[in-house]
A tleap script that builds the chain and sets N, CA, C and O, in Angstrom:
source leaprc.protein.ff14SB
mol = sequence {
  NMET ALA VAL VAL ASP GLU LEU ASP GLY LYS
  LYS GLN HIE GLN ASN LYS ASP THR ARG ARG
  ARG ALA ARG MET VAL THR ALA LYS ILE GLU
  GLN VAL VAL ARG ASP GLY GLY ARG LEU ARG
  GLU GLN CASP
}
set mol.1.N position { 12.532 -39.362 -0.475 }
set mol.1.CA position { 13.500 -38.629 0.355 }
set mol.1.C position { 14.694 -38.179 -0.492 }
set mol.1.O position { 15.128 -37.030 -0.413 }
set mol.2.N position { 15.207 -39.093 -1.291 }
set mol.2.CA position { 16.354 -38.755 -2.137 }
set mol.2.C position { 15.988 -37.653 -3.127 }
set mol.2.O position { 16.801 -36.779 -3.429 }
set mol.3.N position { 14.747 -37.708 -3.631 }
set mol.3.CA position { 14.296 -36.692 -4.588 }
set mol.3.C position { 14.272 -35.316 -3.924 }
set mol.3.O position { 14.681 -34.322 -4.524 }
set mol.4.N position { 13.790 -35.268 -2.683 }
set mol.4.CA position { 13.731 -34.003 -1.949 }
set mol.4.C position { 15.143 -33.451 -1.749 }
set mol.4.O position { 15.375 -32.255 -1.927 }
set mol.5.N position { 16.082 -34.318 -1.382 }
set mol.5.CA position { 17.467 -33.879 -1.195 }
set mol.5.C position { 18.030 -33.323 -2.496 }
set mol.5.O position { 18.744 -32.320 -2.496 }
set mol.6.N position { 17.700 -33.987 -3.616 }
set mol.6.CA position { 18.203 -33.536 -4.916 }
set mol.6.C position { 17.656 -32.147 -5.243 }
set mol.6.O position { 18.399 -31.270 -5.684 }
set mol.7.N position { 16.359 -31.953 -5.025 }
set mol.7.CA position { 15.744 -30.650 -5.284 }
set mol.7.C position { 16.364 -29.577 -4.390 }
set mol.7.O position { 16.654 -28.472 -4.847 }
set mol.8.N position { 16.564 -29.910 -3.120 }
set mol.8.CA position { 17.141 -28.958 -2.176 }
set mol.8.C position { 18.558 -28.582 -2.614 }
set mol.8.O position { 18.948 -27.417 -2.538 }
set mol.9.N position { 19.322 -29.574 -3.071 }
set mol.9.CA position { 20.678 -29.315 -3.554 }
set mol.9.C position { 20.665 -28.369 -4.744 }
set mol.9.O position { 21.501 -27.471 -4.843 }
set mol.10.N position { 19.708 -28.576 -5.650 }
set mol.10.CA position { 19.593 -27.691 -6.813 }
set mol.10.C position { 19.291 -26.268 -6.384 }
set mol.10.O position { 19.853 -25.311 -6.916 }
set mol.11.N position { 18.385 -26.140 -5.402 }
set mol.11.CA position { 17.992 -24.816 -4.925 }
set mol.11.C position { 19.196 -24.091 -4.323 }
set mol.11.O position { 19.409 -22.908 -4.586 }
set mol.12.N position { 19.977 -24.803 -3.518 }
set mol.12.CA position { 21.166 -24.200 -2.900 }
set mol.12.C position { 22.165 -23.773 -3.966 }
set mol.12.O position { 22.812 -22.734 -3.837 }
set mol.13.N position { 22.293 -24.586 -5.031 }
set mol.13.CA position { 23.218 -24.249 -6.114 }
set mol.13.C position { 22.759 -22.969 -6.811 }
set mol.13.O position { 23.575 -22.103 -7.126 }
set mol.14.N position { 21.444 -22.852 -7.050 }
set mol.14.CA position { 20.900 -21.647 -7.676 }
set mol.14.C position { 21.185 -20.423 -6.808 }
set mol.14.O position { 21.567 -19.370 -7.319 }
set mol.15.N position { 20.997 -20.564 -5.503 }
set mol.15.CA position { 21.251 -19.449 -4.596 }
set mol.15.C position { 22.705 -19.003 -4.682 }
set mol.15.O position { 23.001 -17.808 -4.653 }
set mol.16.N position { 23.619 -19.983 -4.790 }
set mol.16.CA position { 25.039 -19.662 -4.883 }
set mol.16.C position { 25.311 -18.870 -6.165 }
set mol.16.O position { 26.049 -17.884 -6.148 }
set mol.17.N position { 24.702 -19.312 -7.285 }
set mol.17.CA position { 24.879 -18.605 -8.559 }
set mol.17.C position { 24.325 -17.191 -8.465 }
set mol.17.O position { 24.947 -16.240 -8.937 }
set mol.18.N position { 23.149 -17.057 -7.852 }
set mol.18.CA position { 22.519 -15.740 -7.724 }
set mol.18.C position { 23.402 -14.815 -6.895 }
set mol.18.O position { 23.581 -13.644 -7.230 }
set mol.19.N position { 23.954 -15.358 -5.803 }
set mol.19.CA position { 24.815 -14.547 -4.935 }
set mol.19.C position { 26.059 -14.109 -5.700 }
set mol.19.O position { 26.495 -12.964 -5.583 }
set mol.20.N position { 26.635 -15.036 -6.495 }
set mol.20.CA position { 27.837 -14.705 -7.259 }
set mol.20.C position { 27.514 -13.607 -8.279 }
set mol.20.O position { 28.295 -12.675 -8.468 }
set mol.21.N position { 26.347 -13.730 -8.934 }
set mol.21.CA position { 25.955 -12.733 -9.929 }
set mol.21.C position { 25.755 -11.380 -9.262 }
set mol.21.O position { 26.169 -10.352 -9.797 }
set mol.22.N position { 25.122 -11.379 -8.092 }
set mol.22.CA position { 24.880 -10.132 -7.365 }
set mol.22.C position { 26.203 -9.477 -6.982 }
set mol.22.O position { 26.346 -8.256 -7.055 }
set mol.23.N position { 27.181 -10.310 -6.568 }
set mol.23.CA position { 28.486 -9.772 -6.180 }
set mol.23.C position { 29.180 -9.157 -7.399 }
set mol.23.O position { 29.820 -8.112 -7.284 }
set mol.24.N position { 29.056 -9.804 -8.573 }
set mol.24.CA position { 29.673 -9.274 -9.790 }
set mol.24.C position { 29.049 -7.934 -10.158 }
set mol.24.O position { 29.755 -6.991 -10.515 }
set mol.25.N position { 27.716 -7.850 -10.069 }
set mol.25.CA position { 27.015 -6.600 -10.379 }
set mol.25.C position { 27.446 -5.508 -9.408 }
set mol.25.O position { 27.701 -4.376 -9.819 }
set mol.26.N position { 27.527 -5.843 -8.124 }
set mol.26.CA position { 27.938 -4.868 -7.109 }
set mol.26.C position { 29.345 -4.360 -7.392 }
set mol.26.O position { 29.607 -3.161 -7.289 }
set mol.27.N position { 30.252 -5.269 -7.749 }
set mol.27.CA position { 31.629 -4.876 -8.055 }
set mol.27.C position { 31.652 -3.954 -9.265 }
set mol.27.O position { 32.412 -2.986 -9.295 }
set mol.28.N position { 30.821 -4.249 -10.267 }
set mol.28.CA position { 30.776 -3.426 -11.470 }
set mol.28.C position { 30.273 -2.030 -11.133 }
set mol.28.O position { 30.817 -1.036 -11.613 }
set mol.29.N position { 29.226 -1.957 -10.300 }
set mol.29.CA position { 28.672 -0.657 -9.898 }
set mol.29.C position { 29.726 0.142 -9.140 }
set mol.29.O position { 29.904 1.333 -9.392 }
set mol.30.N position { 30.430 -0.514 -8.205 }
set mol.30.CA position { 31.466 0.177 -7.430 }
set mol.30.C position { 32.550 0.719 -8.354 }
set mol.30.O position { 33.048 1.827 -8.150 }
set mol.31.N position { 32.920 -0.070 -9.379 }
set mol.31.CA position { 33.943 0.372 -10.322 }
set mol.31.C position { 33.459 1.602 -11.082 }
set mol.31.O position { 34.213 2.560 -11.253 }
set mol.32.N position { 32.205 1.584 -11.541 }
set mol.32.CA position { 31.641 2.720 -12.274 }
set mol.32.C position { 31.620 3.956 -11.382 }
set mol.32.O position { 31.945 5.056 -11.831 }
set mol.33.N position { 31.237 3.775 -10.112 }
set mol.33.CA position { 31.187 4.902 -9.178 }
set mol.33.C position { 32.584 5.485 -9.000 }
set mol.33.O position { 32.757 6.704 -9.003 }
set mol.34.N position { 33.590 4.606 -8.843 }
set mol.34.CA position { 34.969 5.091 -8.690 }
set mol.34.C position { 35.416 5.837 -9.949 }
set mol.34.O position { 36.008 6.913 -9.862 }
set mol.35.N position { 35.128 5.259 -11.121 }
set mol.35.CA position { 35.507 5.913 -12.377 }
set mol.35.C position { 34.785 7.250 -12.516 }
set mol.35.O position { 35.390 8.244 -12.919 }
set mol.36.N position { 33.495 7.278 -12.184 }
set mol.36.CA position { 32.714 8.510 -12.262 }
set mol.36.C position { 33.292 9.574 -11.348 }
set mol.36.O position { 33.386 10.739 -11.735 }
set mol.37.N position { 33.681 9.190 -10.141 }
set mol.37.CA position { 34.271 10.130 -9.200 }
set mol.37.C position { 35.572 10.703 -9.740 }
set mol.37.O position { 35.852 11.892 -9.585 }
set mol.38.N position { 36.372 9.839 -10.383 }
set mol.38.CA position { 37.637 10.282 -10.942 }
set mol.38.C position { 37.387 11.271 -12.087 }
set mol.38.O position { 38.082 12.280 -12.209 }
set mol.39.N position { 36.383 10.968 -12.929 }
set mol.39.CA position { 36.075 11.852 -14.051 }
set mol.39.C position { 35.642 13.224 -13.541 }
set mol.39.O position { 36.041 14.250 -14.092 }
set mol.40.N position { 34.821 13.240 -12.482 }
set mol.40.CA position { 34.334 14.496 -11.929 }
set mol.40.C position { 35.499 15.315 -11.356 }
set mol.40.O position { 35.523 16.539 -11.483 }
set mol.41.N position { 36.455 14.636 -10.728 }
set mol.41.CA position { 37.590 15.351 -10.138 }
set mol.41.C position { 38.437 16.026 -11.218 }
set mol.41.O position { 39.000 17.097 -10.990 }
set mol.42.N position { 38.524 15.398 -12.394 }
set mol.42.CA position { 39.347 15.957 -13.472 }
set mol.42.C position { 38.735 17.228 -14.061 }
set mol.42.O position { 39.464 18.102 -14.528 }
set mol.43.N position { 37.395 17.342 -14.044 }
set mol.43.CA position { 36.731 18.500 -14.658 }
set mol.43.C position { 37.049 19.791 -13.995 }
set mol.43.O position { 36.555 20.838 -14.415 }
savepdb mol mol.pdb
quit
């Protein structure tokens, strides 16, 4: 039982890391889109 709880805890931790990474990627994409829009407006 304790082993199962430990594995489940690890899985939840991985999910948290994956979500954080996805949020960082999304923020980076949004920044690039904003910068791209600004560059296009200047042309």
